[in-house]
N, C-alpha and C positions, 0 to 999 in steps of 0.2 A: 269506960265503954270501948268497944272495938270498932276500928275504922273498917271501911269496906274496900280492902285490897283483895288480891287474888286468894281464893279459898275461904273468904269470910262471908257467910251467908247473910242476906237480908232477913230480918226477923220481925216479929210483931211490935217491937219497940223502936224500930228504925224510923227516924225522921226523914221526911221526903222534901225534895226540891225538884222543880221542873224547869226546863228551858224550852220556850215556845218559839217556833219559827216555821217558815215555809219558803224554801226547802229546809230540811233539818239535818241531812246527812253530813253537812260540812261543819257543824258546830264543834268547837273545841272546849267549851266550858266543862263538860263532864270529865274530860281527860286532865283538866287542871284542878277542878274542885274536888273530885272524889279522892285523889291522892292527898289533897289538903285535909279533907275530913279524916283520912287514915292517920296522917301525921299528928293531927290534934287529938286522936283517940275518940272521935265522935262517931256515934252510931247513926250515920246519915248517908244519904245517897242522892245524887243529882241525875235525873233521867231526861232524855230528849222526848219532846212531845210535838208531833207534826200537826200543827193547827193551821188550816187554810184560812185566808181572810174572812170568808163568808161564815166560818164557824168560830171565829175568835171569841165573840161575846159568850157563846154557849160554853166553850172550853174554859174560859177564865171564870165564869160564874160557877161552873161545876167544880173546878179545882178549889175555889174558895170555900166550898162546903166540906172539903176533905180535912178532917181535924188534925191529922198528923202531917199535913203539908205546911211547911214553915215559910216558903218563899218561892218566887218564880223569877227566872231570868228571861229576858225578852230579846229576840234578835229579828233580823229581816223577815217580813216587812212590817212588823207589828208595833214598832217603838212609839209611833205617834198615836195610833189607835188605842193602845193599852192605857194611855194616860187617863182617858175618861172612865175607865173601869176601876180606877183606884178611888178610895175614900178620901185620901189626903195625899198631897204632893210635897216633896222636898223642894228646896230653893232652886236647885239646878233645873228641875222639871219646869218650874214656873218661867224661867228665863228662856229655855230652849224649846219647850213645847213637846218634849218626848221623854220616855222613860225606858230604862233597860233592866230594871229590877223592881220587884214588889216584895214587901215584907209584911207578914202578919203581926199586928200590934197586940199588946196584952188585952185591949178591949175588943179584939176581934176584927177591927178595921184593917184595911190594907193601905200601906204607905208606899208610894212610888218615888223612886229616885233615879238619877242617871249618872253613871260613872264612866260612860264612854269617853267623854272629853278629858276628864282628869287622867283616865287610864292611858289615853293616847299621848298626852303630854308627858306623863311619867315614862312611857315607853321611849319617846323621842329623847328625853334627857338621859335615860339609862344607856341608850345607844350612842350618845355623844353628839346629838343634833340639837343645838340650842335654838329655841324659837324666839327668845327675847331679841327684839330689834329687827327681826327678819320680815321679809315680804313673803306671805304664804298665799298660794293659789289653791282653793278648795273646790273640788268637783263633787256635787251631790249635797243637797241641803235637806235631806230627810232626817229621820230620827238620830242616826249616828252623826251625820254631817253637821247638824245644827249644834249638837253637844260639843263636837270637836271645835267648831268655830268659836263658841263662847269660851271654851277652856284655853284656846290659843290666844285669844284677846286678853283673857285674864292673866296669861303667862307673859304678856308684854310684847306680842308681835307688833311691829310697827304699822303694817298694813295687811289687811285680809281681802283678797279678791275672790269672789265666790261665783260659781256657775251652776245652773241647773236647767234642764230642758223644760221643767215646769216653772215658767217665769213668775206666776202668781206666788208659788211657794218660795221662790228665791227672793222676791222683793219683800214678802212678809217677814222673812228671816232678817234681811238687811235692815229693815225698819226696827225690828225688835232689838237687834244688836246695837244699832246706832243710838238707841235710847240709853244704853248702858255705857257704850264706848264710842262717843261722838267722833265723826270724821275719820274713822280708821277702817271702815268697811265700804266696799263698793261691789256692785253687781257687774259681772262680765257678760258681754253680749254674745260671746262665742267661746268654745272650749279650748282656749289657748292660754298657757301659763307663762307668757313671755316675761322674762326678768325675775321670776319668782326664785327665792332661795330654797323654798320647800314647796313641792306640789303634792297634793293629797287626793287620792281617789277614795271618796266616801260613798260611792254608788255601789250597787251589787254587780256591776259589770266586771267580769272576770270569773264569776262563779261557774259559768258554763263555757265550754271550749269554743263555741261559735260566737261569743259576745264580741262586739267591737271594742276597741280601746276607748276608755272614757275621755282621754286626751292624748295628744302626741307629745312625748317628752323631748322631741328634737328642737323645740324652741327655747329650752331651758339653758341658762348660762352654764359654763363649765363648773362642776362641783355642786350643781343644784340637786337637792335630795328629792327622790321620788318615793312616796309612801303610799301603801295600799292597805286598806282595812280588811280586804277579803282574806280569809284565813285558809281556805281550801279551794284551789290548790295554793300551796305556799308560794311557789314561783308563778305568779299570774303572768299573762301575756304582757301586761303593762310593765311589770318589774323586769321581765326578760328583755324587753325592748330597751328599757332605761339602762340596764346593765351593759347591753351591747354598745350603747352610746357612751359608756364610761361614767354614768351617773351613780352615786351612792344610792342604794335602795334600802327601804325600811319595810319589813314584813308585817302582815296583819296580826300575827300572834302577839306582837309586842304590846298591842293595845289591851288585849285580854290579860296578859301577864302583869301589866301595869295596874290592873284593877284589883288584884288579889287582896292586897292589904285593906283597900276600901271595903271589899266584900266582907272580910273578916270583922271589921268594925261594925259595919251596917247590920250584919246578922248576929253579932255578939259571939263570934266563933273564936273565943280567946282562951 
């Protein structure tokens, strides 16, 4: 079969995938997945779908009825909400309470899984940032943040300090994580990453040019890594500030790149 690179038309046999988000212009998944389909010789295409929160249920239920749609990718702000629209959930979803991908099963049901966390850790390791034994400060405990928290603990971080302006969501995540990784997680009462070896922005702050910084990197020790999961712009205000202060920075695209092998296995793109 033919992949969908420049000059290759979509046709009646093309398999479809959708990525759902609000906003949607910043998503990078099509730019990575469509070349992957082409390299693998698959007649498939991933398209962005702008789904506002009020319309998410209707959009997902409608897409589920499209017989040549094999999967959905999920980004901000739908990762928690989409979990309840799946028929079955994988183990990571049960731990973190959010999903970033849905797959149509042979019986027609939809399976939800979350690779944000494993992708983030893979990206860190590929860039030479070792999480094992580190103290990590995480800002944002939504869909992506909760997945990243669990994966970092699984990767052996010594201590995870988390902050969110939604204190109920924050403390619910800390309680869930503490059940699996006792005495390694604590809630921060203010957005300050003092003493952290790695500080992670897992909020959407940075998508828009007038967003405030999710935290100030000036309280990090020398050499403290500042990571951002926002992919567009690549150089977020947070990363620019951190680089000005001399901190190593880690870009959002690494998390997505770290998920490619997991996506190939999950969707059977072999």
